[in-house]
GUDO-365347 format. One line per field, with one value per residue (C-alpha): x, y, z; residue number from 1. Coordinates in Angstrom, 2 decimals. Example, Ala and Ser with C-alpha at 12.3 -4.5 7.8 and 13.67 -1.06 7.14 Angstrom:
BEGIN
east = [12.30  13.67]
north = [-4.50  -1.06]
up = [7.80  7.14]
kelo = [1  2]
//
This chain:
BEGIN
east = [32.31  31.10  27.12  25.93  22.93  19.68  17.88  13.93  12.79  9.65  9.35  7.16  5.03  2.68  4.91  4.89  1.18  0.89  3.43  1.34  -1.76  0.15  1.14  -2.10  -4.09  -1.26  -1.27  -4.83  -4.24  -1.30  -3.05  -6.18  -4.04  -2.37  -5.56  -6.68  -3.45  -3.79  -7.51  -6.01  -3.71  -7.08  -9.66  -7.64  -11.14  -10.83  -9.21  -12.49  -10.73  -8.62  -4.72  -4.67  -5.68  -3.49  -1.54  1.82  0.72  -0.70  1.97  4.46  1.66  1.47  5.04  5.80  2.92  3.83  7.56  7.59  4.30  3.57  6.58  8.28  5.87  6.43  10.28  9.55  6.94  9.73  12.46  11.02  9.64  12.76  15.25  14.19  14.52  17.17  18.97  17.10  16.25  13.27  14.03  16.10  13.34  9.93  9.91  12.04  9.66  6.81  8.11  9.49  6.10  4.21  7.01  6.84  2.99  3.36  6.05  3.50  0.81  2.95  3.61  -0.31  -1.10  2.02  2.67  -1.08  -0.67  2.17  4.87  7.76  11.61  10.20  13.40  11.94  11.77  12.60  10.01  9.30  10.57  13.10  11.15  9.75  13.25  14.73  11.71  12.74  16.34  15.22  13.05  15.14  18.69  17.23  14.46  14.93  18.77  19.45  17.15  18.30  22.22  21.30  19.19  22.39  24.60  22.44  21.66  21.67  22.83  26.33  26.28  24.78  22.34  22.15  19.05  20.48  23.50  21.01  19.25  22.52  23.14  19.45  19.98  23.72  23.03  19.44  20.63  23.63  21.82  19.18  21.23  23.51  20.93  18.77  21.39  19.08  18.79  15.71  13.70  11.34  9.18  7.65  10.18  13.95  16.81  19.31  23.17  23.42  22.88  22.05  24.74  25.58  21.72  21.05  23.90  23.18  19.63  20.36  22.76  20.18  17.23  18.78  20.10  16.76  15.40  18.48  18.65  15.29  13.33  15.83  18.19  15.42  13.19  16.23  16.37  13.06  13.34  16.37  14.36  10.90  11.31  13.26  10.62  7.60  9.50  10.90  14.10  17.67  18.89  20.65  24.04  25.88  28.81  26.73  24.35  28.13  28.90  25.42  25.59  28.83  28.89  25.39  26.63  29.28  28.43  24.82  25.99  28.20  25.08  22.88  24.35  22.88  19.82  21.12  22.61  22.63  22.21  24.31  26.16  29.85  29.91  32.57  30.12  27.44  29.58  31.00  27.30  26.89  29.93  28.80  24.71  25.85  28.10  25.28  23.15  25.64  24.71  21.34  20.76  22.88  20.11  17.13  19.12  19.71  16.23  14.82  16.75  16.26  12.83  14.51  12.77  9.52  8.34  5.08  4.46  4.29  0.90  -0.89  0.52  -0.22  2.51  4.80  2.98  3.54  7.31  8.10  6.54  7.94  11.22  10.93  9.91  13.07  15.22  13.12  13.62  17.56  17.88  15.68  17.83  20.74  19.86  18.25  21.56  22.98  23.35  21.63  18.73  18.66  18.36  14.91  13.61  14.81  11.89  9.23  6.61  9.00  10.72  7.32  6.66  10.10  9.65  6.35  7.47  9.54  7.25  3.87  5.76  8.48  8.07  3.86  4.14  6.99  4.99  1.76  3.72  4.92  1.86  -0.06  2.65  2.58  -1.12  -1.49  1.47  0.71  -2.60  -2.49  -5.39  -5.50  -5.62  -9.22  -9.40  -6.62  -8.97  -9.49  -5.60  -5.47  -7.96  -5.77  -2.40  -4.42  -6.25  -2.87  -0.84  -3.17  -3.34  0.39  0.81  -1.95  0.09  3.09  2.90  0.52  2.88  5.90  4.15  3.37  6.87  8.43  5.88  6.67  10.41  9.97  7.48  9.90  12.48  10.89  11.97  11.03  13.26  13.83  15.12  11.96  10.40  7.24  5.38  6.31  3.42  4.28  0.42  0.53  2.17  0.05  -2.90  -1.99  -1.39  -4.87  -6.07  -2.78  -3.51  -6.85  -5.71  -3.21  -6.67  -8.10  -4.89  -4.61  -8.16  -7.68  -4.38  -6.23  -8.86  -6.39  -5.32  -8.80  -9.25  -6.49  -7.50  -10.56  -8.39  -6.44  -9.62  -11.39  -8.20  -7.86  -11.40  -10.81  -8.03  -7.68  -8.90  -5.82  -2.34  -0.17  3.43  5.32  8.55  11.94  15.52  18.54  21.99  23.30  26.73  29.99  32.78  35.51  34.68  37.05  36.94  37.11  40.14  41.53  40.62  43.97  44.42  44.16  46.00  49.39  51.21  50.66  52.44  52.07  49.77  47.44  46.96  46.19  43.54  42.17  41.94  40.25  37.96  36.65  35.63  36.19  37.39  33.42  32.36  34.41  32.83  29.35  29.72  30.93  28.29  29.95  32.95  30.82  28.60  31.91  33.00  29.55  29.88  33.45  31.83  29.42  31.01  34.52  31.73  30.01  33.32  34.93  31.75  31.34  34.78  35.58  32.23  32.34  35.82  36.85  35.69  35.40  32.72  30.73  31.97  30.30  28.62  28.90  25.26  23.45  22.35  20.34  16.59  14.95  13.10  9.72  11.21  12.65  8.74  7.40  9.92  8.83  4.92  6.24  8.14  4.94  2.62  4.76  5.45  8.45  6.27  5.24  7.79  11.65  14.40  16.80  17.28  19.45  22.02  19.87  18.85  14.94  15.57  17.13  14.90  11.61  13.15  15.87  19.74  20.36  21.48  24.76  26.19  26.53  23.02  21.90  24.42  21.48  18.82  17.92  16.95  17.51  14.37  15.38  12.74  12.50  9.46  7.62  4.09  4.29  6.92  10.34  10.37  14.28  13.80  10.19  11.18  9.82  8.39  5.16  3.09  2.38  -1.03  -1.05  0.65  -2.08  -4.94  -3.16  -2.18  -6.36  -7.55  -4.83  -7.08  -8.42  -4.76  -3.69  -6.48  -6.24  -3.81  -3.86  -2.84  -5.04  -6.18  -4.02  -6.89  -6.56  -3.20  -4.90  -7.29  -4.48  -2.42  1.43  2.88  5.68  6.70  8.59  10.50  13.45  14.00  13.90  16.55  18.63  18.86  19.72  22.06  23.84  24.14  26.27  23.74  25.37  22.67  24.23  23.28  20.71  18.61  18.57  17.62  14.44  13.50  9.84  9.93  11.85  9.54  6.00  7.52  8.45  5.12  3.44  5.03  4.06  0.35  0.54  1.88  -1.24  -3.60  -2.22  -2.72  -6.59  -6.01  -7.52  -6.60  -5.53  -3.32  -0.42  -0.46  -1.36  0.68  0.04  1.95  5.19  4.75  4.49  7.82  9.68  8.69  9.73  13.00  13.91  16.35  17.04  20.29  22.55  21.30  22.21  25.34  27.49  25.93  22.48  23.26  25.05  21.44  19.60  21.84  21.44  17.59  17.92  20.09  17.47  14.66  16.11  17.00  13.42  12.58  14.51  13.37  9.77  10.78]
north = [43.28  40.13  40.05  36.83  35.48  34.46  31.24  30.71  27.77  26.54  23.76  20.30  20.18  17.60  15.24  16.13  16.50  12.65  11.19  13.21  11.79  8.26  8.60  9.33  6.56  3.63  5.33  4.42  0.62  0.52  1.46  -1.01  -3.94  -3.31  -3.31  -6.29  -8.45  -6.82  -8.14  -11.56  -11.71  -11.65  -13.21  -15.58  -16.91  -13.72  -15.29  -17.27  -20.40  -18.59  -18.88  -15.37  -13.68  -15.13  -13.07  -15.08  -13.65  -10.15  -9.12  -8.90  -6.64  -4.57  -3.66  -3.26  -0.96  1.22  1.22  1.48  2.73  5.02  6.18  5.68  7.78  10.61  10.44  10.74  13.91  15.59  15.16  15.79  19.26  19.94  19.70  21.38  24.67  23.77  23.41  26.14  23.75  21.73  17.96  16.70  14.38  14.76  11.48  9.71  11.21  9.81  6.44  6.63  7.47  4.83  2.17  2.72  2.00  -0.82  -2.19  -1.47  -3.35  -6.11  -6.55  -6.27  -9.05  -11.73  -11.06  -12.52  -15.71  -16.55  -15.39  -14.45  -14.63  -14.52  -11.97  -9.25  -5.62  -7.88  -10.37  -9.48  -11.97  -11.66  -10.06  -7.44  -7.03  -6.55  -3.81  -2.15  -1.84  -0.65  2.04  3.28  3.51  3.88  6.39  7.78  7.93  8.91  11.72  13.04  12.96  14.49  17.66  17.86  18.07  20.63  22.76  26.54  26.56  25.84  24.65  21.59  22.37  19.64  17.82  17.20  15.54  12.93  12.59  11.39  9.04  7.52  6.81  5.26  3.03  1.92  0.69  -1.25  -2.55  -3.87  -5.55  -7.54  -8.58  -10.16  -11.94  -15.24  -18.14  -18.70  -21.56  -20.25  -17.34  -16.81  -18.78  -18.28  -19.18  -16.49  -17.51  -17.16  -19.65  -19.81  -17.91  -15.64  -15.19  -14.09  -11.60  -10.53  -9.78  -7.65  -5.89  -5.04  -4.87  -2.46  -0.10  -0.26  1.59  3.59  4.75  4.30  5.58  8.07  9.25  11.09  11.86  13.77  15.65  16.20  17.91  19.88  21.78  21.77  22.53  25.73  26.82  26.17  27.76  30.65  30.21  28.90  25.40  25.75  24.88  24.12  22.44  20.48  19.19  18.20  16.54  14.69  13.51  12.16  10.28  9.38  7.74  6.12  4.67  3.32  0.38  -1.28  -1.41  -4.42  -7.53  -6.29  -7.83  -11.21  -11.31  -14.87  -16.77  -18.79  -15.55  -15.12  -13.51  -10.81  -9.62  -8.76  -7.17  -5.04  -4.42  -3.00  -0.61  1.17  1.20  3.04  5.36  6.02  7.64  10.72  11.69  10.48  12.97  15.69  15.34  15.82  18.65  20.94  20.16  21.27  24.04  25.55  26.38  28.68  31.94  30.41  28.28  30.42  29.57  25.91  26.78  28.15  26.07  22.43  21.81  22.88  20.49  17.44  18.22  18.74  15.59  13.87  14.97  14.07  10.53  10.79  11.18  8.67  5.96  6.78  6.38  3.26  1.56  1.88  0.44  -2.61  -3.41  -4.08  -7.60  -8.05  -5.61  -7.63  -10.57  -9.90  -7.66  -10.20  -11.99  -9.99  -7.13  -4.85  -4.64  -4.15  -1.30  0.47  -0.05  1.57  4.66  5.03  4.23  6.22  8.82  9.53  8.60  9.29  12.63  13.89  13.01  14.85  18.14  18.04  17.07  20.21  22.48  21.11  20.98  24.90  25.41  22.54  23.21  26.66  27.35  27.59  24.36  23.58  23.36  24.01  22.92  19.19  19.46  20.43  17.33  15.06  15.78  15.26  12.08  10.68  11.39  9.42  6.79  6.44  6.52  3.98  2.14  1.83  2.10  -0.99  -3.30  -1.93  -3.78  -6.52  -6.92  -6.86  -9.17  -11.73  -11.61  -11.86  -15.15  -16.77  -16.39  -17.11  -19.99  -21.63  -22.24  -25.93  -24.67  -25.69  -23.28  -21.23  -20.69  -24.20  -23.67  -20.92  -19.89  -18.66  -15.91  -15.45  -15.42  -12.92  -10.49  -10.35  -6.86  -5.20  -6.53  -5.29  -1.67  -1.96  -2.37  0.80  2.76  1.67  2.74  6.32  6.45  5.47  7.87  10.68  9.62  9.75  13.30  14.47  12.52  14.91  17.94  16.68  15.87  19.19  21.44  19.56  20.24  24.39  24.31  26.75  25.27  25.73  25.55  28.66  27.89  30.83  31.28  31.75  33.01  32.29  32.29  28.96  28.07  29.41  26.85  29.06  29.36  30.76  28.93  31.58  32.05  29.21  30.29  31.30  29.75  33.03  30.74  31.53  29.93  26.60  23.75  23.84  21.02  22.88  25.41  22.81  21.24  24.78  25.26  21.91  22.60  25.71  22.92  24.76  21.85  20.54  23.71  22.79  19.39  20.52  22.21  18.65  16.52  13.49  13.85  14.41  11.48  9.19  9.75  8.84  5.70  5.11  5.47  2.98  0.55  0.51  -0.03  -3.09  -4.43  -4.72  -6.65  -8.77  -10.05  -11.94  -13.63  -14.94  -15.82  -16.96  -20.80  -21.08  -18.99  -21.68  -25.17  -28.05  -31.00  -34.04  -35.26  -32.40  -33.49  -31.52  -31.64  -34.48  -33.70  -33.62  -31.60  -29.33  -28.65  -28.65  -25.96  -24.17  -24.11  -23.14  -19.99  -19.00  -19.34  -16.70  -18.77  -17.21  -14.19  -15.98  -18.76  -18.52  -21.27  -20.30  -21.36  -19.22  -20.32  -19.50  -21.60  -21.02  -21.63  -24.68  -25.97  -24.75  -25.89  -27.95  -27.85  -24.42  -23.75  -24.30  -22.10  -25.67  -26.82  -24.12  -24.61  -25.79  -23.09  -20.83  -18.47  -18.60  -18.96  -17.69  -15.07  -12.03  -12.44  -15.33  -15.33  -18.70  -21.10  -21.81  -24.72  -25.05  -28.93  -29.51  -32.75  -36.00  -34.36  -35.05  -37.68  -37.32  -36.85  -34.53  -32.09  -32.93  -31.97  -28.97  -27.54  -27.89  -26.68  -25.52  -24.53  -28.38  -29.60  -26.01  -24.60  -20.49  -20.82  -17.74  -19.74  -19.56  -22.77  -24.20  -26.62  -25.57  -27.33  -30.96  -29.94  -28.34  -31.16  -30.94  -30.25  -32.84  -31.47  -28.49  -30.44  -31.22  -27.50  -26.86  -29.87  -28.70  -24.90  -26.60  -28.75  -25.67  -23.88  -26.37  -29.37  -32.45  -34.42  -37.79  -38.01  -40.54  -38.12  -35.39  -37.72  -39.39  -36.73  -36.78  -40.33  -40.14  -37.36  -39.50  -42.61  -40.46  -38.72  -42.34  -43.57  -40.18  -40.45  -44.34  -43.36  -41.14  -43.53  -45.89  -43.09  -43.24  -40.55  -39.62  -41.77  -40.57  -37.38  -38.76  -35.99  -33.21  -30.19  -30.79  -33.86  -31.74  -29.47  -32.20  -33.94  -30.52  -29.93  -33.56  -32.72  -29.80  -29.83  -33.69  -34.14  -32.67  -35.71  -38.35  -40.50  -41.34  -44.64  -43.23  -41.37  -44.39  -46.27  -43.60  -43.39  -47.00  -46.75  -43.94  -46.07  -48.73  -46.48  -44.95  -48.85  -49.77  -46.83  -47.57  -51.37  -50.27  -47.76]
up = [-5.78  -6.68  -7.38  -6.33  -8.80  -6.31  -7.52  -7.13  -5.60  -4.00  -1.15  -1.62  1.56  -0.72  0.79  4.29  4.06  2.58  5.54  8.23  6.94  6.62  10.41  11.75  9.95  10.81  14.40  14.89  13.40  15.66  18.82  17.78  17.40  20.75  22.55  20.72  21.74  25.21  25.74  24.70  27.70  29.61  27.45  25.13  23.64  21.74  18.93  18.03  16.78  13.98  13.58  12.06  15.33  17.77  19.96  18.47  15.00  15.64  18.41  15.67  13.82  16.30  16.76  13.62  12.94  16.08  14.94  11.19  10.37  12.89  14.22  10.29  8.45  11.40  10.99  7.02  7.66  9.76  7.49  4.55  5.94  7.81  5.45  2.78  4.88  6.63  3.39  1.37  -1.31  -2.56  -2.18  -4.89  -7.24  -6.30  -8.06  -5.51  -2.83  -4.16  -4.88  -1.23  0.23  -2.04  -1.61  2.54  2.29  0.27  3.00  5.37  3.80  3.29  6.46  7.48  4.83  5.65  9.61  10.27  7.88  9.86  7.19  9.71  10.25  13.96  14.87  17.02  14.87  11.64  11.09  7.58  5.14  2.46  -0.72  1.82  3.02  -0.13  -0.82  2.27  1.21  -2.21  -0.83  2.48  0.35  -3.43  -3.02  0.37  1.10  -2.48  -2.68  0.73  0.26  -2.91  -1.49  0.90  -1.86  -4.11  -0.69  -0.68  3.07  3.62  7.19  8.22  11.10  13.93  13.23  9.62  11.50  13.28  10.17  8.38  11.12  10.76  7.23  6.86  10.41  9.69  5.94  7.60  10.24  8.02  5.67  8.23  10.26  7.10  5.26  4.74  2.20  0.77  1.14  -1.12  -1.53  1.86  3.72  4.73  7.26  8.80  8.10  11.41  13.87  17.71  19.55  16.67  15.48  18.93  19.00  15.58  16.24  19.58  17.71  15.38  17.73  19.96  17.43  15.49  18.70  18.77  15.17  14.11  17.26  18.91  16.74  14.20  16.99  18.38  14.83  14.91  18.84  17.49  14.67  15.66  19.37  18.93  16.11  18.56  21.46  19.37  21.31  20.04  20.73  24.72  23.49  20.22  21.88  23.76  20.54  19.06  21.98  22.30  18.82  18.57  21.94  21.41  17.76  18.63  22.25  21.61  19.15  21.60  23.89  22.23  24.16  27.26  26.34  26.42  30.18  31.60  28.27  26.30  24.94  26.13  29.15  27.86  25.39  28.13  30.10  27.01  26.68  30.18  30.44  27.15  28.14  31.65  29.32  27.05  29.91  29.77  25.93  26.47  29.10  27.50  24.66  27.22  28.99  25.36  24.73  27.93  28.61  25.08  26.58  28.98  29.12  27.46  30.27  30.53  26.99  28.20  30.13  26.93  24.10  23.52  21.36  23.67  26.25  24.10  23.45  27.18  28.14  25.47  26.51  29.81  28.91  26.97  29.89  32.14  29.22  28.83  32.59  33.08  30.13  31.45  34.95  33.37  31.60  34.93  35.70  39.17  37.73  34.69  36.40  37.71  34.66  31.92  30.21  32.38  31.75  33.31  29.96  28.29  30.70  29.58  26.14  25.83  28.22  25.20  22.52  23.88  25.93  23.80  20.24  20.54  22.24  19.86  17.25  18.32  19.15  15.88  14.12  15.89  14.87  11.27  10.77  10.48  8.64  5.69  5.40  5.55  7.91  11.63  14.23  14.05  17.83  20.52  23.10  21.57  21.30  25.32  25.74  23.72  25.79  28.87  28.24  26.79  29.58  31.49  29.31  29.43  33.30  33.31  31.09  32.49  36.38  36.58  33.90  36.39  39.30  37.28  36.12  39.34  40.70  37.90  38.67  42.25  42.09  39.65  41.82  44.93  47.09  50.11  53.31  52.05  48.71  46.79  44.56  46.40  42.76  41.06  38.48  35.83  35.38  39.38  38.01  35.14  37.14  39.92  37.26  35.52  37.04  35.77  32.49  32.52  33.63  30.70  28.04  29.99  29.44  25.73  25.14  26.69  24.81  21.28  22.24  22.29  18.90  17.43  19.17  17.04  14.25  14.42  14.68  11.66  9.44  10.50  10.03  6.05  5.45  5.93  3.70  0.82  -2.37  -3.81  -1.60  -2.00  -3.26  -2.27  -4.05  -2.37  -3.21  -1.91  -4.13  -5.17  -2.85  -3.89  -4.90  -3.60  -0.13  2.47  5.62  9.08  10.55  12.60  16.09  18.48  21.99  24.87  27.17  28.02  30.65  29.96  27.47  23.79  24.19  26.30  24.01  20.97  23.30  24.09  20.09  19.40  22.22  20.69  17.94  14.58  13.11  13.58  11.55  8.94  8.78  8.86  5.49  3.71  4.12  2.53  4.78  7.84  6.76  6.26  9.89  11.21  9.25  10.63  14.35  13.77  11.96  14.20  17.32  15.67  14.42  17.77  18.94  16.04  14.89  18.16  18.50  14.88  14.70  18.30  18.18  21.72  22.17  20.87  22.08  19.90  21.67  20.12  20.69  19.58  16.10  13.59  13.50  11.49  8.56  10.35  13.16  11.09  9.60  13.01  14.14  10.88  12.03  15.71  13.99  12.24  14.87  16.92  19.86  20.48  21.93  24.53  25.37  25.48  25.05  27.49  30.64  32.66  35.12  38.18  40.94  40.76  36.61  37.11  39.38  37.63  33.88  34.23  33.29  32.45  28.62  27.11  23.95  21.62  21.90  19.23  16.74  14.15  15.28  12.18  13.64  17.38  19.77  22.96  23.09  25.36  27.25  29.06  29.38  29.29  30.62  29.16  26.66  26.42  27.84  27.20  25.10  26.15  29.82  28.46  26.19  22.74  23.54  26.26  23.43  21.47  23.94  25.02  21.70  21.28  24.38  26.84  29.74  29.59  30.93  32.89  34.46  34.37  31.04  28.48  25.86  23.00  21.01  18.12  17.09  13.66  13.44  13.78  10.36  8.45  6.02  6.61  3.03  2.93  -0.52  1.03  3.47  1.19  0.46  3.96  4.72  1.85  3.07  6.71  4.80  3.23  6.43  7.92  9.53  8.69  6.96  5.32  1.44  2.09  4.18  1.77  -0.98  1.37  3.69  2.67  3.50  6.47  7.63  7.20  9.00  11.85  11.61  11.43  14.30  16.63  15.39  16.11  19.61  20.01  19.14  21.66  24.16  23.46  21.24  17.95  14.57  10.85  12.35  10.18  7.61  9.95  11.16  14.58  14.32  13.18  15.72  18.76  16.95  17.35  21.33  21.90  20.52  22.56  24.91  24.80  22.64  26.10  27.74  24.68  25.11  22.17  22.33  21.96  19.06  17.33  17.85  16.41  13.46  13.16  13.02  10.46  8.20  8.83  7.81  4.50  3.53  3.83  2.01  -1.03  -0.94  -1.01  -4.11]
kelo = [1  2  3  4  5  6  7  8  9  10  11  12  13  14  15  16  17  18  19  20  21  22  23  24  25  26  27  28  29  30  31  32  33  34  35  36  37  38  39  40  41  42  43  44  45  46  47  48  49  50  51  52  53  54  55  56  57  58  59  60  61  62  63  64  65  66  67  68  69  70  71  72  73  74  75  76  77  78  79  80  81  82  83  84  85  86  87  88  89  90  91  92  93  94  95  96  97  98  99  100  101  102  103  104  105  106  107  108  109  110  111  112  113  114  115  116  117  118  119  120  121  122  123  124  125  126  127  128  129  130  131  132  133  134  135  136  137  138  139  140  141  142  143  144  145  146  147  148  149  150  151  152  153  154  155  156  157  158  159  160  161  162  163  164  165  166  167  168  169  170  171  172  173  174  175  176  177  178  179  180  181  182  183  184  185  186  187  188  189  190  191  192  193  194  195  196  197  198  199  200  201  202  203  204  205  206  207  208  209  210  211  212  213  214  215  216  217  218  219  220  221  222  223  224  225  226  227  228  229  230  231  232  233  234  235  236  237  238  239  240  241  242  243  244  245  246  247  248  249  250  251  252  253  254  255  256  257  258  259  260  261  262  263  264  265  266  267  268  269  270  271  272  273  274  275  276  277  278  279  280  281  282  283  284  285  286  287  288  289  290  291  292  293  294  295  296  297  298  299  300  301  302  303  304  305  306  307  308  309  310  311  312  313  314  315  316  317  318  319  320  321  322  323  324  325  326  327  328  329  330  331  332  333  334  335  336  337  338  339  340  341  342  343  344  345  346  347  348  349  350  351  352  353  354  355  356  357  358  359  360  361  362  363  364  365  366  367  368  369  370  371  372  373  374  375  376  377  378  379  380  381  382  383  384  385  386  387  388  389  390  391  392  393  394  395  396  397  398  399  400  401  402  403  404  405  406  407  408  409  410  411  412  413  414  415  416  417  418  419  420  421  422  423  424  425  426  427  428  429  430  431  432  433  434  435  436  437  438  439  440  441  442  443  444  445  446  447  448  449  450  451  452  453  454  455  456  457  458  459  460  461  462  463  464  465  466  467  468  469  470  471  472  473  474  475  476  477  478  479  480  481  482  483  484  485  486  487  488  489  490  491  492  493  494  495  496  497  498  499  500  501  502  503  504  505  506  507  508  509  510  511  512  513  514  515  516  517  518  519  520  521  522  523  524  525  526  527  528  529  530  531  532  533  534  535  536  537  538  539  540  541  542  543  544  545  546  547  548  549  550  551  552  553  554  555  556  557  558  559  560  561  562  563  564  565  566  567  568  569  570  571  572  573  574  575  576  577  578  579  580  581  582  583  584  585  586  587  588  589  590  591  592  593  594  595  596  597  598  599  600  601  602  603  604  605  606  607  608  609  610  611  612  613  614  615  616  617  618  619  620  621  622  623  624  625  626  627  628  629  630  631  632  633  634  635  636  637  638  639  640  641  642  643  644  645  646  647  648  649  650  651  652  653  654  655  656  657  658  659  660  661  662  663  664  665  666  667  668  669  670  671  672  673  674  675  676  677  678  679  680  681  682  683  684  685  686  687  688  689  690  691  692  693  694  695  696  697  698  699  700  701  702  703  704  705  706  707  708  709  710  711  712  713  714  715  716  717  718  719  720  721  722  723  724  725  726  727  728  729  730  731  732  733  734  735  736  737  738  739  740  741  742  743  744  745  746  747  748  749  750  751]
//
């Protein structure tokens, strides 16, 4: 008999304590900012005239704080605690663990600074600019990824438990999504343009955006569920086979579903139809995970009434089931036609974020507190209060916002018997929603109150910790290099064909049991599943020229318009205004001709938006005078009674930095904008001339003087350009080109 040498080791719970603390701190920040931006929808004057506090700038801060700070730190706390115990090994490198923690907090701080300053890519869940994206890649792959996979390699438990499968899928897929969605051409330290434009950029963004939800807010929380729920319930996972089916079908199918965010847009219909098919298929594995979680509690439901941890888990898993039923439903085109751009989507997202992610996080933290602080939980009753107040907060949030979203959609679609719009003024929709928006504010306060209760519980539990934490020494043998597989199972079927016997053997899943002891091989097949599904969508979209037919009259933005577009992006206007008119009677009557794919070939990034708090701007050009736009930006309610748009009066005071324009124009040219050489060389002069013309027109319309070097002029130039190229004729384009040539010639003569 061979005697195995036992190895001694300790777990690193310090890193778990750090991430758990960060989870609560950033969670409170995310909830507070969420309440503040919700208040701005009913009291827009709460910006106090400061551009740093506008809805457009703070809404991305709220979403990033909720996703990457609150949920992100919760994920890491769960992974660092459970991975060590599932592998019977300390994390491979304490240094990498600390670099990961502090690097991730640095990413969050950078986001908290840059987003209110208007430094953004304007792509949802991917707003951060390229230097921060590089930092994220280093922290995620170089620190977190390397540490995790090296721990798997050095583990002392041969087979990988199901939670580890979901962690593997999270790490490799998020890395893939992050890198390919953030390929950009830097213009400076704080500005870049994505290499994709228009239709392709929208496609890549929602390939990323949907799967960021899938692989950042779903798969790691499922791993959390598979580890912490059985621990809390003291019951094994309901079904091993269901875990396998749940995992692989989810990993393969989820990646296809992104295009359903772009129904009735300029994206090719085959892509959105494909997204529908896979979104509906996604319902099955999602509910497989929910069933596996809830049935794990078989025989332990009596504990749910007594244990707040299980209460949080049960409600969290239930919200997961609700959200993953609603998601496929919203992907159906007939439903999406009503829901898209409305608050219905907001309610759907928050039911998942507050219910699924939030409650699973709270349940995990309550379970962890006594273990990582090595002292009993300070107050079980306070945890119970947190549960009930948090649940009321979720329900009070999502139910009114569902009603608000459906109301919006129906009002936008409403037509009279004569065929005219029933509610022609967009602001009519906004005003009728005010009571629902006030209810959302109250709901946010309730949810935040629950978070405060948990923070008190966390702090008081921490205060009762021992002076020195115990670090128990565990022992386990190292993995043997000579491992003999279990014998291959044999089919017990007799009166069937040979292929039937092979299927019977395959269905026993011994092959998967072998994969579970080979982490690199297992990871390889995860990558294959994700990449194969992605390429089937991405390659046709980028290679088939007919997907984006060109329009001869569509030209690149002038230097001034390009600068104005960048200011529009920085102000976060995409958070409230779409630039995509769908081919529906109510939309074309309200906004004009529906949007064509070829109109967006010079848009880096695309600005289609995902929500309408204000009207669509795709055909805004030349609808109003320059002076109207000036007044509207200064005081929206002076022109639109009841508007909830904040004031952008600061744009009249801030100087436009003409020196940055050449770099912007050259970057656009590098990405395919066909600027003539003269425009590249004289972009500043051309921009100043156009600015002077707009400023002169404003004076002629009884407006103020001296605006030709202010940012507001560039924004007006951009707004007046939106959607007009499609109405031009080749003759008009020729006249404009001739005028530009004369401008350049005059500039050279002045030199």
